[in-house]
C-alpha positions in Angstrom: 0.0 0.0 0.0 1.4 3.4 -1.0 0.6 6.8 0.3 -0.2 8.1 -3.2 -2.8 5.3 -3.6 -4.5 6.4 -0.4 -4.5 10.0 -1.6 -6.0 8.9 -4.9 -8.8 6.9 -3.2 -9.7 9.8 -0.8 -10.0 12.3 -3.7 -12.2 9.9 -5.7 -14.5 9.5 -2.7 -14.5 13.2 -2.0 -15.4 14.1 -5.6 -17.7 11.1 -6.2 -16.3 10.8 -9.7 -13.3 8.9 -11.1 -13.1 11.2 -14.1 -13.1 14.4 -12.1 -10.6 13.0 -9.6 -8.3 12.0 -12.5 -8.6 15.5 -14.0 -7.8 17.2 -10.7 -4.9 14.9 -10.0 -3.4 15.4 -13.5 -3.8 11.7 -14.4 -5.6 9.7 -17.1 -8.6 8.0 -15.8 -7.4 4.5 -16.7 -4.2 5.0 -14.6 -6.2 6.3 -11.6 -8.6 3.3 -11.9 -5.7 0.9 -12.0 -4.2 2.4 -8.8 -7.5 2.1 -7.0 -7.8 -1.5 -8.2 -4.4 -2.3 -6.9 -5.3 -0.8 -3.5 -8.4 -3.0 -3.4 -6.3 -6.0 -4.3 -3.9 -5.2 -1.5 -6.8 -5.0 0.9 -8.7 -8.0 -0.6 -12.0 -6.1 -0.6 -14.1 -3.9 -2.8 -13.8 -0.2 -1.8 -15.9 1.5 -4.5 -19.1 0.7 -6.3 -19.8 2.3 -9.7 -23.3 3.8 -10.3 -24.8 5.7 -13.1 -24.1 9.0 -11.3 -20.5 8.2 -10.4 -18.8 6.2 -7.7 -19.7 5.6 -4.1 -17.7 3.9 -1.3 -18.8 0.5 -0.1 -19.2 -0.2 3.6 -15.6 -1.3 3.7 -14.6 1.7 1.6 -16.4 4.1 3.9 -14.5 2.6 6.9 -11.3 2.8 5.0 -12.0 6.4 3.9 -12.2 7.7 7.5 -8.9 6.1 8.5 -7.3 7.1 5.2 -8.1 10.8 5.8 -6.5 10.5 9.2 -3.4 8.9 7.7 -3.0 11.7 5.1 -3.3 14.3 7.9 -0.6 12.5 9.9 1.6 12.4 6.8 1.2 16.1 6.2 2.0 16.8 9.9 5.2 14.6 9.6 6.3 16.5 6.5 5.8 19.9 8.2 7.7 18.7 11.2 10.6 17.6 9.0 10.7 20.9 7.2 10.6 22.9 10.4 13.4 20.8 11.8 15.7 21.1 8.8 19.4 20.7 9.4 21.3 23.9 9.9 24.8 25.0 10.9 28.2 25.3 9.3 30.4 22.5 8.0 34.0 22.9 6.9 35.3 20.6 4.2 38.9 20.5 2.9 39.8 19.4 -0.6 43.0 19.3 -2.6 43.0 21.5 -5.7 42.7 18.6 -8.1 39.8 17.1 -6.1 38.1 20.5 -5.7 38.2 20.9 -9.5 36.0 17.9 -10.0 34.0 17.6 -6.8 33.7 21.2 -5.5 30.7 22.4 -7.6 28.7 19.2 -7.5 29.1 19.1 -3.7 27.9 22.7 -3.4 24.9 22.1 -5.6 23.9 18.8 -3.9 24.1 20.5 -0.4 22.1 23.4 -1.6 19.4 21.0 -2.9 19.3 18.6 0.1 20.2 20.8 3.0 19.7 24.5 2.1 20.1 25.7 5.7 23.6 24.2 6.1 26.3 26.7 5.3 29.2 24.9 3.6 32.8 26.2 4.1 35.0 24.8 1.4 38.8 25.0 1.8 41.0 24.3 -1.2 44.6 23.7 -0.3 47.4 21.2 -0.9 46.7 17.9 0.8 49.5 18.3 3.4 47.9 21.6 4.5 44.5 20.0 4.6 45.8 17.2 6.8 47.2 19.7 9.2 43.9 21.6 9.4 42.0 18.4 10.0 44.4 17.5 12.8 43.9 20.9 14.3 40.1 20.5 14.1 39.8 23.4 11.8 38.0 21.1 9.4 35.2 18.7 9.9 35.8 16.6 6.7 38.5 16.3 4.1 39.4 14.2 1.1 43.0 13.0 1.6 45.4 10.6 0.0 47.6 9.6 2.9 46.0 8.5 6.2 47.7 7.6 9.5 45.7 4.9 11.3 47.0 6.2 14.6 45.0 9.4 14.2 41.4 9.4 15.6 39.9 9.9 12.2 36.9 8.2 10.7 38.2 7.0 7.3 36.0 5.9 4.3 37.7 4.7 1.1 36.2 6.6 -1.8 38.0 6.1 -5.1 41.3 5.5 -6.9 42.7 7.7 -9.6 45.0 6.8 -12.4 48.0 9.1 -12.9 49.1 10.7 -16.2 52.3 12.1 -17.6 51.1 15.6 -18.7 53.0 17.8 -21.1 52.3 20.9 -23.1 50.7 19.9 -26.4 53.0 22.3 -28.2 56.1 20.3 -27.1 54.8 17.0 -28.4 55.1 15.9 -32.0 52.2 13.7 -33.3 50.0 11.8 -30.9 51.3 11.1 -27.4 51.5 7.4 -26.4 48.4 6.2 -24.6 50.6 4.8 -21.8 54.1 5.2 -20.6 56.1 3.6 -17.8 58.0 5.6 -15.2 61.3 4.1 -16.3 61.0 5.9 -19.7 60.8 9.3 -17.9 64.4 9.1 -16.7 66.0 12.4 -17.6 62.8 14.1 -18.5 62.2 17.5 -16.7 59.4 17.2 -14.2 57.5 19.7 -12.2 56.2 18.3 -8.9 54.6 19.2 -5.7 56.8 19.2 -2.6 57.3 16.1 -0.4 54.7 16.9 2.2 51.8 16.1 0.0 49.9 12.9 -0.8 50.6 13.0 -4.6 54.3 13.4 -4.2 54.4 10.4 -1.8 52.6 8.2 -4.4 55.0 9.4 -7.1 58.1 8.8 -5.0 56.9 5.2 -4.5 56.4 4.8 -8.3 60.0 6.0 -9.1 61.5 4.0 -6.3 59.9 0.8 -7.7 61.2 1.7 -11.2 64.7 2.3 -9.6 65.2 5.7 -11.2 65.8 9.2 -9.8 63.3 11.7 -11.3 64.7 14.9 -12.8 62.7 17.5 -10.8 63.3 20.9 -12.3 60.8 22.7 -10.0 58.6 22.1 -7.0 55.4 24.0 -6.9 52.6 23.8 -4.3 50.0 25.6 -6.4 48.1 23.6 -9.0 47.3 26.7 -11.0 51.0 27.8 -11.2 52.2 24.2 -11.7 49.9 23.7 -14.7 50.8 27.1 -16.1 54.5 26.0 -16.0 53.7 22.8 -17.7 51.7 24.6 -20.4 54.6 27.0 -20.9 56.8 24.0 -21.7 59.0 24.2 -18.7 58.6 20.5 -17.9 56.0 17.7 -17.6 54.1 16.7 -14.5 52.6 13.6 -13.1 49.0 14.2 -12.1 45.5 12.7 -12.0 43.2 13.7 -14.8 41.4 16.0 -12.3 44.4 18.4 -12.6 43.3 19.4 -16.1 39.5 19.0 -15.6 39.0 22.8 -15.4 40.2 23.3 -18.9 37.5 23.1 -21.6 40.2 22.8 -24.3 42.4 20.1 -22.6 43.2 18.4 -25.9 44.7 21.5 -27.5 46.6 22.6 -24.3 48.1 19.3 -23.0 49.2 15.8 -24.0 48.3 13.1 -21.6 49.8 9.6 -21.3 48.6 7.2 -18.6 51.3 5.9 -16.2 51.2 2.1 -16.6 53.2 1.3 -13.5 51.4 -0.8 -10.8 51.7 1.8 -8.1 50.7 4.7 -10.3 47.4 5.3 -8.5 46.2 7.8 -6.0 43.7 6.6 -3.4 41.1 9.2 -2.3 39.9 8.7 1.3 37.0 10.6 2.9 38.4 11.5 6.4 36.6 13.2 9.2 36.8 13.8 12.9 35.4 10.9 14.9 31.7 10.4 14.6 31.0 11.6 18.2 32.7 14.9 17.4 30.7 15.6 14.2 27.5 17.6 14.3 24.4 16.2 12.6 25.0 18.7 9.7 28.6 17.4 9.3 27.4 13.8 9.3 24.8 14.6 6.6 27.5 16.4 4.6 29.8 13.4 4.7 27.0 11.2 3.2 26.3 13.8 0.4 30.0 14.1 -0.4 30.4 10.4 -0.8 27.3 10.2 -2.9 28.6 13.0 -5.2 32.0 11.4 -5.7 30.4 8.0 -6.5 28.0 9.6 -9.0 30.8 11.5 -10.7 32.7 8.2 -11.2 29.7 6.2 -12.3 28.7 8.8 -14.8 32.1 9.0 -16.3 32.6 12.7 -15.3 35.6 11.8 -13.1 37.9 10.5 -15.8 40.5 7.9 -14.8 38.8 7.2 -11.4 37.4 3.9 -10.2 35.4 3.3 -7.0 37.0 1.4 -4.1 34.7 -1.4 -3.0 
């Protein structure tokens, strides 16, 4: 039995006409009649009798009608109570620049739709800085890449991103290879974030396994400046696809080749203060953030990312 079926039945009885009720409800009469028939089947009894002047409730229908009206009033009261007790407050979320490029706007839109009274405070900073802020309880939630199990965080695995060798398109002749291995980048000028950030840790592991020392010509802790340096031809960089997601003309600006090495992945973890330290608004935001990330991956809008089961 569904609430809408009860609402349909009540309106039919109130108007005494299947056709008038269908018109008022914005339905075709056959669909309304089918819903009432399903309700009667669920109850195993006849609720309406058709006459030359319209429809009338049977004895069982009249008894059901009185209780159905009460049910609808209770449902309306429940809806009003929920609306009056909407979540409110402020929630701080930290995202690395590459993550914010893909997830930031969808998260803002989803929160505006689901919890309009919650004020979202988004902080975009390098992952090492975001980690420090979460430890200092300056953030409620953060998407991070390195997690220390000794910290009192709640950690939820989100997704894994493939890494790409990214160069200025103007410096590459012909089509770039679809995949490259880290060993082939020996001697190539690279622009990297500094060692205190999650991506650099992942890249150091890749190069260590390949047994080469990368040629780092610059270390930049600003995604905007780093990608500007790459586009200027000062060197290549190793980044997830999200680093170029803000560019509408990626193909003409950059050449991307996927890193084929086993460790060339970046794990995204949704980290937060422990559950007993989070407000109801922060707990709700954590659910929305995870939903947004999963939807972006499933829809193909987060290129190079796969969900972690």
